[in-house]
N, C-alpha and C positions, 0 to 999 in steps of 0.2 A: 484551471490549468496545474499541471505539476512538472516541477523542474527537478532534474537530477542530473549530477554532474560529479565527475572526478577529473581532475588536471585538465586538460584541453578538450575533453570529451564531454558536451553538453547535450542533453535531451530535454525536450518539452512536449509533454504528453497532453493532449486537449481534444474535446469531441465537439462536434457539429452535429446535433440531433442524434442520429443513430449510428454514427461513424466515430472511429477513435483514428486520430493521427498522431504522429510523432516527427517532431521538427529536429534534426541531428546536426550537430557541428562537433567537427574535430579538430579545430583550429582556434578554440576558445570563443566562438561565437563571431569570427570574421565572416565565413561561409556558412550557409545551411542549405540541407535537403530536406525534403518532405516524404513521410512513408505511411501507408495504412498498413498496421502492423496486423489487422484482422481484415480480410479481404471483403467480407460480406456479414455484418451482424444482424441485417434485417430479418434472416428467417428465424431467428431464436429470439432476438432482443429488441424490444420496442423502444427502448433510449438507453444510452450508455453515459456514464460520469467516471473521469479519471479520480483515483482517491489516494495514490501514494506512488512513490518511484524512488529507485536506488541505483547506483553502479557499484558492483562489489569490486574487491580487491583484484579480481582477475578480469576486469572489464565487461562483465556480464550486466546488462542493463534490464531491470525489471520494473513493470508497472502494474499496479493493482487498479482495478475498476470494477464498478457495479454494473451489470446488465439488468435494467428494470424490464419486466415483462409486459408492462402496460405502454401503449404508444403515446407519446407527445409529452410525457412529463416525467420527472423521477419521483415516481411513488408507486406504491404495490409493492408486490413480491420482486426480489432482487437475487441474483447469485453474485458470486465474488468471483473474478477472473485474474488470473496473472498471465501478462504479455511478456515475453522475455526474449533477449537477443544475444547470443554470444560472439557476434562477428560486427559489432559496431553498428548494428542497426539495419545491415543489408537484408537480414531475414529474420522473421520472427515465430515464435511458437505460441499458442494459447494453452493455457492449462485451466482447467474450471475448478472452482473454490467449494468451501463448505457451504451449501445452499443456506443462506441466511436471508430472512427479511429486513434487517437492518442496513442502514447507510453505512459502508466502511469509510474510514476517514484518512488513514494512515497506514503505511506498511514500512517494515524495516528487515533488511534481509542482512543479517551479521556474517553469513557465510554463503557459499553456493548452493547449498542445501536446503538451510532453515530461513523462514521468513514468518514473521509476526505481523498480523493485520488486525487494527482496532477500529471500532466505530460506534455508533449509536447504541443507547442502552447497555453500555458496557460491555459490548461484544468484544471478544478476542478470539481469533482464529490463529493455528499454527499449521506450518507444514514444514516437514522434515524430509521432503523427498521433491525439493524443486517445484513445489506447487501442484503436483499431481493429485494430491489428496490434503485437503485441511480439515482439521480438528478444532472444535470448539473447547474453550477453556474458561472456567469461571473465574472471572474478574472480582467478584465480591461487591459489585457496584452495579446500579442500574443508570448511573449519570453517563451521559455521552463521552467516550474517549477520544480526543480528537488527534494525538499524534502518539507516536511510539519511537524509541530509539533502543539500539541494542549494541551493546559492547561485545558480546560473545553469543553462542547458540543457546546459552542458559541464563544470560543476565539483561534484562530489558526493564526500561521505565516507561509507563504510559500515563499521559497526562489528559485532562480534560475539563468539563463544565465545573463550576463553582470550585475552582482550585483541587478538584479531584486528582490524586496520583495513585497508581498502583505499580508494584515493582515485583519481578521474580529474579530469585538467584539460582533457581534449578531447572528453569525452563517450563514448568508446570504449575506450580502453586503462585498465587498472585497474592500480595498483601497491602494493606494500605501503607502510604508514605505521606509524610507531612511537608505540605508546601507554604503554609504561612499567609496563604491569599484566600479570599472567597471569590476572586474573579476566575473567568473562565482562562485556562491555558490552553492556546492552540498550537504550540510548538515546543519540541524538547530535543536536546542534542547531547551526547553522552560521548565522552572520548576516553573514558576508563571506566572501569567496575567499581570505583570506589567515590 
């Protein structure tokens, strides 16, 4: 399950087999509604898993998820998708991502056009056009990247297995950052670029 929130707007994306659902609250969790952002994933996808979510400063909510081609379990070839709503979850659009076979674990969208997604085997994908196309970036590691946080369209920090950390300050070149721990890092949050 993936939580994305800003103010009183709270969204929880989750899967049930081959279906993606989003529970939405606009009153801080007092009341909820349920929607299916993608009407039917059965025709193209055997199994779906949500992997990251964000509500940007304009209120647009985006969720990244993997669509596995194998029925019954999350394995085999997968495609990255972004499901997005700019009207509080009333309607959703789906955008396909850069065809990767790696599980994607987190997404960060610092503005309405730009998102970064990170995943297993050091996978990093970036979109600069609201998820219509995703391009791979070299992370310089084969370790799983579990979380990413961006303070701007060019400045992001990704963390993962064995204390791995990668940083970009130009939106394309990633370099190692020191964490001081050999433990897996499963989350990161950044409030400024310093």
